[in-house]
DRENPA-3360 file (N, C-alpha, C; in nm, 2 decimals, always signed):
BEGIN
1 = MAPDFPTA = +1.15/-3.20/-1.71/+1.24/-3.18/-1.56/+1.30/-3.35/-1.62 ~ +1.41/-3.36/-1.55/+1.46/-3.49/-1.56/+1.41/-3.59/-1.47 ~ +1.35/-3.72/-1.50/+1.29/-3.77/-1.40/+1.36/-3.78/-1.30 ~ +1.48/-3.82/-1.27/+1.55/-3.83/-1.13/+1.57/-3.67/-1.03 ~ +1.51/-3.57/-1.10/+1.53/-3.45/-1.01/+1.49/-3.46/-0.91 ~ +1.52/-3.42/-0.81/+1.51/-3.44/-0.65/+1.37/-3.37/-0.63 ~ +1.30/-3.27/-0.67/+1.19/-3.21/-0.66/+1.11/-3.14/-0.73 ~ +0.97/-3.17/-0.77/+0.94/-3.04/-0.85/+0.97/-2.93/-0.81;
9 = RLAVEITD = +0.93/-2.87/-0.64/+0.96/-2.76/-0.60/+1.06/-2.69/-0.63 ~ +1.18/-2.74/-0.58/+1.31/-2.73/-0.62/+1.39/-2.68/-0.75 ~ +1.31/-2.78/-0.85/+1.34/-2.71/-1.00/+1.27/-2.57/-1.03 ~ +1.14/-2.52/-1.00/+1.02/-2.41/-1.02/+1.15/-2.31/-0.90 ~ +1.20/-2.33/-0.81/+1.27/-2.24/-0.73/+1.41/-2.19/-0.76 ~ +1.44/-2.29/-0.83/+1.58/-2.28/-0.95/+1.61/-2.18/-1.01 ~ +1.45/-2.23/-1.13/+1.47/-2.14/-1.21/+1.40/-2.03/-1.20 ~ +1.30/-2.01/-1.09/+1.24/-1.85/-1.07/+1.40/-1.74/-0.99;
17 = NLAAVWAL = +1.47/-1.85/-0.95/+1.60/-1.78/-0.90/+1.69/-1.77/-1.02 ~ +1.73/-1.79/-1.14/+1.77/-1.77/-1.21/+1.75/-1.66/-1.29 ~ +1.59/-1.63/-1.25/+1.56/-1.48/-1.34/+1.55/-1.33/-1.27 ~ +1.57/-1.39/-1.13/+1.66/-1.32/-1.01/+1.79/-1.28/-1.07 ~ +1.90/-1.37/-1.08/+2.00/-1.34/-1.13/+2.02/-1.24/-1.28 ~ +1.91/-1.26/-1.33/+1.88/-1.22/-1.43/+1.88/-1.06/-1.42 ~ +1.78/-1.04/-1.33/+1.72/-0.91/-1.29/+1.85/-0.83/-1.22 ~ +1.95/-0.90/-1.14/+2.05/-0.81/-1.08/+2.16/-0.80/-1.19;
25 = REDDGRQR = +2.17/-0.86/-1.32/+2.29/-0.82/-1.41/+2.18/-0.74/-1.46 ~ +2.13/-0.70/-1.44/+2.06/-0.55/-1.51/+2.03/-0.59/-1.70 ~ +2.03/-0.72/-1.77/+1.99/-0.74/-1.86/+1.86/-0.62/-1.94 ~ +1.88/-0.69/-2.05/+1.73/-0.56/-2.12/+1.63/-0.60/-2.09 ~ +1.63/-0.74/-1.98/+1.46/-0.77/-1.97/+1.45/-0.94/-2.06 ~ +1.52/-0.97/-2.18/+1.45/-1.05/-2.21/+1.51/-1.21/-2.14 ~ +1.62/-1.20/-2.10/+1.69/-1.37/-1.99/+1.60/-1.34/-1.89 ~ +1.55/-1.25/-1.84/+1.42/-1.25/-1.76/+1.28/-1.29/-1.76;
33 = REWLQRAA = +1.28/-1.26/-1.88/+1.14/-1.32/-1.92/+1.13/-1.43/-1.94 ~ +1.24/-1.47/-2.02/+1.31/-1.65/-2.04/+1.27/-1.71/-1.98 ~ +1.35/-1.68/-1.80/+1.37/-1.74/-1.71/+1.22/-1.78/-1.60 ~ +1.17/-1.67/-1.66/+1.03/-1.62/-1.56/+0.94/-1.73/-1.65 ~ +0.91/-1.74/-1.79/+0.81/-1.80/-1.80/+0.88/-1.98/-1.78 ~ +1.01/-1.98/-1.78/+1.02/-2.15/-1.76/+0.96/-2.13/-1.62 ~ +1.00/-2.07/-1.53/+0.96/-2.08/-1.40/+0.79/-2.11/-1.40 ~ +0.69/-2.00/-1.46/+0.60/-2.02/-1.48/+0.52/-2.16/-1.54;
41 = DLAQQTGQ = +0.58/-2.20/-1.62/+0.57/-2.32/-1.68/+0.64/-2.44/-1.58 ~ +0.73/-2.46/-1.52/+0.73/-2.58/-1.46/+0.63/-2.53/-1.36 ~ +0.62/-2.48/-1.27/+0.53/-2.43/-1.14/+0.36/-2.51/-1.20 ~ +0.36/-2.44/-1.34/+0.19/-2.52/-1.34/+0.16/-2.65/-1.40 ~ +0.27/-2.72/-1.46/+0.32/-2.84/-1.45/+0.30/-2.93/-1.33 ~ +0.36/-2.90/-1.25/+0.39/-2.93/-1.10/+0.29/-2.89/-1.03 ~ +0.21/-2.86/-1.06/+0.07/-2.78/-0.97/+0.09/-2.67/-0.90 ~ +0.21/-2.57/-0.88/+0.23/-2.48/-0.82/+0.17/-2.38/-0.82;
49 = RTQQASCI = +0.09/-2.34/-0.79/-0.06/-2.28/-0.83/-0.01/-2.10/-0.77 ~ +0.07/-2.09/-0.61/+0.12/-1.99/-0.62/+0.26/-1.95/-0.65 ~ +0.35/-2.00/-0.69/+0.47/-1.99/-0.79/+0.43/-1.98/-0.93 ~ +0.33/-2.01/-0.98/+0.28/-2.01/-1.13/+0.24/-1.88/-1.09 ~ +0.19/-1.80/-1.04/+0.08/-1.70/-1.06/+0.19/-1.59/-1.00 ~ +0.32/-1.59/-0.91/+0.39/-1.51/-0.88/+0.47/-1.48/-1.06 ~ +0.50/-1.54/-1.07/+0.63/-1.59/-1.22/+0.52/-1.47/-1.33 ~ +0.42/-1.52/-1.32/+0.33/-1.46/-1.42/+0.31/-1.33/-1.42;
57 = RRLGDVHV = +0.28/-1.33/-1.26/+0.28/-1.15/-1.21/+0.40/-1.04/-1.28 ~ +0.48/-1.14/-1.21/+0.67/-1.05/-1.22/+0.69/-1.09/-1.39 ~ +0.66/-1.17/-1.45/+0.68/-1.16/-1.59/+0.59/-1.02/-1.66 ~ +0.49/-0.98/-1.60/+0.41/-0.87/-1.63/+0.52/-0.75/-1.56 ~ +0.51/-0.72/-1.52/+0.68/-0.60/-1.45/+0.76/-0.63/-1.55 ~ +0.84/-0.73/-1.60/+0.93/-0.73/-1.69/+0.89/-0.66/-1.81 ~ +0.75/-0.74/-1.87/+0.69/-0.66/-1.97/+0.67/-0.50/-1.98 ~ +0.65/-0.48/-1.84/+0.62/-0.32/-1.81/+0.82/-0.24/-1.82;
65 = SLSESAQA = +0.89/-0.29/-1.77/+1.04/-0.19/-1.82/+1.06/-0.25/-1.92 ~ +1.00/-0.31/-2.02/+1.06/-0.31/-2.15/+0.93/-0.20/-2.24 ~ +0.85/-0.16/-2.17/+0.72/-0.06/-2.25/+0.63/-0.13/-2.27 ~ +0.64/-0.22/-2.28/+0.56/-0.32/-2.34/+0.38/-0.33/-2.26 ~ +0.32/-0.27/-2.22/+0.21/-0.20/-2.16/+0.10/-0.32/-2.22 ~ +0.05/-0.38/-2.29/-0.03/-0.43/-2.38/-0.03/-0.63/-2.26 ~ +0.15/-0.62/-2.35/+0.17/-0.79/-2.26/+0.17/-0.75/-2.14 ~ +0.20/-0.65/-2.06/+0.22/-0.65/-1.94/+0.07/-0.67/-1.87;
73 = RQRYEEAL = -0.02/-0.58/-1.93/-0.16/-0.61/-1.88/-0.20/-0.75/-1.87 ~ -0.19/-0.81/-2.04/-0.17/-0.95/-2.06/-0.16/-1.03/-1.91 ~ -0.02/-1.03/-1.89/+0.02/-1.16/-1.78/-0.07/-1.09/-1.66 ~ -0.04/-0.98/-1.59/-0.14/-0.97/-1.50/-0.30/-0.99/-1.51 ~ -0.33/-0.98/-1.61/-0.53/-1.06/-1.65/-0.46/-1.19/-1.62 ~ -0.38/-1.23/-1.64/-0.35/-1.45/-1.67/-0.39/-1.48/-1.51 ~ -0.28/-1.37/-1.45/-0.19/-1.42/-1.31/-0.35/-1.37/-1.19 ~ -0.43/-1.28/-1.23/-0.54/-1.25/-1.12/-0.65/-1.38/-1.14;
81 = PIYRAIGD = -0.66/-1.45/-1.19/-0.79/-1.55/-1.15/-0.70/-1.66/-1.09 ~ -0.57/-1.68/-1.08/-0.51/-1.83/-1.03/-0.47/-1.76/-0.85 ~ -0.46/-1.61/-0.85/-0.43/-1.60/-0.72/-0.60/-1.58/-0.67 ~ -0.73/-1.56/-0.71/-0.80/-1.58/-0.65/-0.84/-1.68/-0.65 ~ -0.81/-1.83/-0.68/-0.87/-1.93/-0.72/-0.79/-2.01/-0.56 ~ -0.69/-1.96/-0.53/-0.58/-1.99/-0.42/-0.63/-1.93/-0.31 ~ -0.71/-1.80/-0.34/-0.74/-1.72/-0.24/-0.65/-1.63/-0.18 ~ -0.53/-1.58/-0.29/-0.41/-1.51/-0.19/-0.45/-1.41/-0.22;
89 = RLGEANCY = -0.50/-1.32/-0.15/-0.57/-1.18/-0.16/-0.46/-1.09/-0.16 ~ -0.35/-1.10/-0.14/-0.21/-1.01/-0.13/-0.18/-1.04/-0.28 ~ -0.17/-1.14/-0.36/-0.13/-1.17/-0.45/-0.23/-1.09/-0.57 ~ -0.38/-1.11/-0.53/-0.48/-1.04/-0.61/-0.48/-0.88/-0.61 ~ -0.45/-0.85/-0.49/-0.43/-0.65/-0.51/-0.32/-0.59/-0.52 ~ -0.23/-0.66/-0.55/-0.08/-0.69/-0.64/-0.08/-0.64/-0.78 ~ -0.19/-0.76/-0.83/-0.22/-0.77/-0.96/-0.34/-0.65/-0.99 ~ -0.40/-0.62/-0.92/-0.49/-0.50/-0.94/-0.41/-0.33/-0.96;
97 = LALGRVTD = -0.33/-0.31/-0.86/-0.23/-0.22/-0.85/-0.14/-0.23/-0.97 ~ -0.09/-0.30/-1.05/-0.04/-0.34/-1.14/-0.10/-0.26/-1.25 ~ -0.22/-0.37/-1.28/-0.27/-0.31/-1.36/-0.36/-0.19/-1.34 ~ -0.39/-0.09/-1.24/-0.40/+0.00/-1.27/-0.28/+0.13/-1.28 ~ -0.16/+0.06/-1.26/-0.03/+0.17/-1.31/-0.07/+0.14/-1.47 ~ -0.06/+0.05/-1.52/-0.08/+0.03/-1.70/-0.18/+0.03/-1.78 ~ -0.30/+0.09/-1.71/-0.46/+0.10/-1.76/-0.49/+0.25/-1.76 ~ -0.57/+0.26/-1.78/-0.62/+0.43/-1.75/-0.76/+0.37/-1.69;
105 = SAEFFERA = -0.75/+0.32/-1.58/-0.88/+0.25/-1.53/-0.87/+0.30/-1.34 ~ -0.92/+0.39/-1.26/-0.90/+0.42/-1.16/-0.99/+0.31/-1.07 ~ -1.07/+0.18/-1.13/-1.11/+0.11/-1.07/-1.02/+0.01/-1.00 ~ -0.92/+0.00/-1.11/-0.80/-0.13/-1.04/-0.72/-0.05/-0.89 ~ -0.75/+0.06/-0.91/-0.63/+0.12/-0.79/-0.72/+0.12/-0.71 ~ -0.85/+0.16/-0.66/-0.94/+0.13/-0.54/-0.97/-0.02/-0.55 ~ -0.97/-0.12/-0.62/-0.96/-0.25/-0.56/-0.84/-0.27/-0.47 ~ -0.70/-0.21/-0.56/-0.59/-0.29/-0.47/-0.63/-0.22/-0.37;
113 = IQIHAAIQ = -0.65/-0.10/-0.34/-0.71/-0.07/-0.20/-0.75/-0.10/-0.08 ~ -0.87/-0.07/-0.15/-0.95/-0.20/-0.05/-0.92/-0.35/-0.02 ~ -0.83/-0.43/-0.08/-0.78/-0.52/-0.08/-0.72/-0.55/+0.04 ~ -0.59/-0.43/-0.02/-0.50/-0.44/+0.12/-0.56/-0.40/+0.23 ~ -0.65/-0.28/+0.22/-0.69/-0.29/+0.35/-0.76/-0.32/+0.44 ~ -0.84/-0.44/+0.35/-0.90/-0.51/+0.42/-0.85/-0.63/+0.45 ~ -0.69/-0.69/+0.43/-0.65/-0.76/+0.45/-0.55/-0.68/+0.57 ~ -0.56/-0.58/+0.59/-0.45/-0.44/+0.68/-0.31/-0.50/+0.65;
121 = AHFSEARD = -0.30/-0.52/+0.50/-0.11/-0.49/+0.46/-0.14/-0.36/+0.46 ~ -0.11/-0.28/+0.52/-0.10/-0.13/+0.54/+0.01/-0.07/+0.45 ~ +0.15/-0.09/+0.49/+0.25/-0.07/+0.39/+0.20/-0.07/+0.24 ~ +0.13/-0.17/+0.18/+0.08/-0.19/+0.05/-0.04/-0.07/+0.02 ~ -0.11/-0.05/+0.12/-0.23/-0.02/+0.10/-0.23/+0.12/+0.11 ~ -0.08/+0.18/+0.14/-0.03/+0.34/+0.16/+0.03/+0.34/+0.03 ~ +0.09/+0.25/-0.05/+0.21/+0.24/-0.17/+0.12/+0.23/-0.25 ~ +0.00/+0.20/-0.28/-0.14/+0.18/-0.35/-0.16/+0.32/-0.35;
129 = LYYYGLWQ = -0.22/+0.41/-0.26/-0.27/+0.53/-0.27/-0.18/+0.61/-0.29 ~ -0.04/+0.59/-0.25/+0.03/+0.74/-0.34/+0.06/+0.71/-0.49 ~ +0.05/+0.56/-0.53/+0.04/+0.56/-0.72/-0.02/+0.59/-0.75 ~ -0.21/+0.57/-0.64/-0.33/+0.62/-0.72/-0.31/+0.79/-0.72 ~ -0.25/+0.86/-0.62/-0.24/+0.98/-0.64/-0.18/+1.01/-0.73 ~ -0.07/+1.02/-0.78/+0.04/+1.06/-0.86/-0.08/+1.00/-1.01 ~ -0.11/+0.90/-1.03/-0.22/+0.87/-1.13/-0.33/+1.00/-1.16 ~ -0.41/+1.03/-1.04/-0.50/+1.12/-1.06/-0.41/+1.23/-1.07;
137 = RGRGDLPA = -0.37/+1.31/-1.01/-0.27/+1.42/-1.06/-0.22/+1.42/-1.16 ~ -0.15/+1.26/-1.25/-0.14/+1.28/-1.41/-0.25/+1.27/-1.43 ~ -0.39/+1.29/-1.44/-0.54/+1.29/-1.50/-0.57/+1.45/-1.50 ~ -0.51/+1.52/-1.37/-0.55/+1.65/-1.38/-0.66/+1.66/-1.26 ~ -0.68/+1.58/-1.19/-0.75/+1.56/-1.07/-0.68/+1.61/-0.94 ~ -0.67/+1.70/-0.92/-0.55/+1.78/-0.83/-0.62/+1.75/-0.67 ~ -0.74/+1.80/-0.65/-0.83/+1.76/-0.58/-0.80/+1.64/-0.47 ~ -0.87/+1.52/-0.59/-0.86/+1.39/-0.53/-0.69/+1.32/-0.51;
145 = ALDSLTQA = -0.64/+1.37/-0.60/-0.45/+1.31/-0.62/-0.43/+1.39/-0.44 ~ -0.43/+1.51/-0.39/-0.40/+1.57/-0.25/-0.50/+1.48/-0.14 ~ -0.58/+1.43/-0.16/-0.68/+1.32/-0.06/-0.58/+1.22/-0.07 ~ -0.59/+1.15/-0.16/-0.49/+1.00/-0.18/-0.37/+1.05/-0.13 ~ -0.28/+1.10/-0.15/-0.16/+1.15/-0.12/-0.16/+1.15/+0.03 ~ -0.24/+1.30/+0.11/-0.27/+1.27/+0.25/-0.27/+1.14/+0.31 ~ -0.36/+1.06/+0.24/-0.38/+0.90/+0.28/-0.28/+0.84/+0.34 ~ -0.24/+0.84/+0.20/-0.09/+0.77/+0.18/+0.02/+0.81/+0.32;
153 = LGIFEQVG = +0.02/+0.91/+0.33/+0.13/+1.00/+0.41/+0.10/+0.96/+0.55 ~ -0.03/+0.96/+0.59/-0.07/+0.86/+0.74/-0.04/+0.75/+0.78 ~ -0.08/+0.69/+0.64/-0.05/+0.51/+0.66/+0.09/+0.51/+0.67 ~ +0.20/+0.60/+0.60/+0.36/+0.58/+0.58/+0.37/+0.59/+0.75 ~ +0.36/+0.70/+0.80/+0.37/+0.74/+0.92/+0.36/+0.66/+0.99 ~ +0.25/+0.58/+1.04/+0.15/+0.48/+1.14/+0.32/+0.36/+1.12 ~ +0.32/+0.39/+0.98/+0.37/+0.20/+1.00/+0.54/+0.24/+0.97 ~ +0.58/+0.37/+0.98/+0.72/+0.41/+1.01/+0.83/+0.38/+0.91;
161 = VISAQEAV = +0.74/+0.41/+0.79/+0.85/+0.43/+0.65/+0.90/+0.55/+0.63 ~ +0.98/+0.55/+0.66/+1.05/+0.73/+0.66/+1.08/+0.76/+0.50 ~ +1.16/+0.68/+0.41/+1.19/+0.73/+0.32/+1.02/+0.72/+0.23 ~ +0.96/+0.63/+0.27/+0.81/+0.65/+0.12/+0.74/+0.77/+0.24 ~ +0.78/+0.84/+0.34/+0.70/+0.95/+0.39/+0.75/+1.07/+0.30 ~ +0.87/+1.08/+0.30/+0.95/+1.17/+0.23/+0.88/+1.18/+0.06 ~ +0.89/+1.06/+0.01/+0.85/+1.08/-0.14/+0.68/+1.11/-0.10 ~ +0.62/+1.07/-0.05/+0.50/+1.13/-0.10/+0.48/+1.23/-0.02;
169 = RRAIVDTQ = +0.57/+1.35/+0.09/+0.57/+1.49/+0.14/+0.59/+1.60/-0.01 ~ +0.67/+1.51/-0.09/+0.75/+1.58/-0.25/+0.60/+1.57/-0.29 ~ +0.56/+1.48/-0.32/+0.46/+1.43/-0.44/+0.33/+1.56/-0.39 ~ +0.32/+1.53/-0.25/+0.18/+1.67/-0.17/+0.20/+1.81/-0.19 ~ +0.38/+1.82/-0.18/+0.42/+1.99/-0.22/+0.40/+2.02/-0.39 ~ +0.42/+1.88/-0.46/+0.42/+1.93/-0.61/+0.26/+1.91/-0.68 ~ +0.20/+1.90/-0.57/+0.04/+1.88/-0.58/-0.04/+1.99/-0.58 ~ +0.04/+2.03/-0.42/-0.01/+2.16/-0.37/+0.01/+2.30/-0.47;
177 = AAMSAPGD = +0.16/+2.29/-0.52/+0.17/+2.40/-0.62/+0.12/+2.43/-0.74 ~ +0.09/+2.27/-0.77/+0.01/+2.27/-0.90/-0.10/+2.32/-0.90 ~ -0.19/+2.29/-0.74/-0.33/+2.32/-0.75/-0.33/+2.49/-0.71 ~ -0.20/+2.57/-0.67/-0.21/+2.70/-0.66/-0.14/+2.79/-0.81 ~ -0.12/+2.73/-0.86/-0.09/+2.78/-1.00/-0.16/+2.85/-1.12 ~ -0.17/+2.96/-1.20/-0.29/+3.03/-1.22/-0.31/+2.94/-1.34 ~ -0.44/+2.95/-1.31/-0.52/+2.89/-1.46/-0.48/+2.72/-1.44 ~ -0.48/+2.72/-1.28/-0.46/+2.52/-1.30/-0.61/+2.54/-1.16;
185 = K = -0.71/+2.59/-1.11/-0.77/+2.56/-1.02/-0.93/+2.61/-1.07;
% end
């Protein structure tokens, strides 16, 4: 960073915003990864821990979009202790959800759900339950999937997110159909 640059915070924001520009341009992820890494490095150098954790977590998201699960997991695991250290429970829970989606572990989904419920982030809690239900269905645990999806629907109804309600209802119908299919009982 140039010695005459106005503020470190502005440098991180500009660099982070360049990553967003590349996302809008629908690049292959390489440019986003490069700009997010620069923003994460700048945030670390300037002591902006929240921005650093956010950029690292979003680097994990880029790796997911590039089908690089191992690298995504590494980034989420790198961001997690930073979120914990600064007391950002929302960021911590979002890392757990991301880890649940890139690993084969119910524990991460359950941690995300517990934290989002504890901090009363109801939309996020419902989203976690939805993804957990889809994960459970994919593993063949249809009763548990139906339970998670039903809980998600109830919360989405409480917070009034119509589009999410429709997606969850479709998932519930698909899960019920799978439960009633011959040989799947």
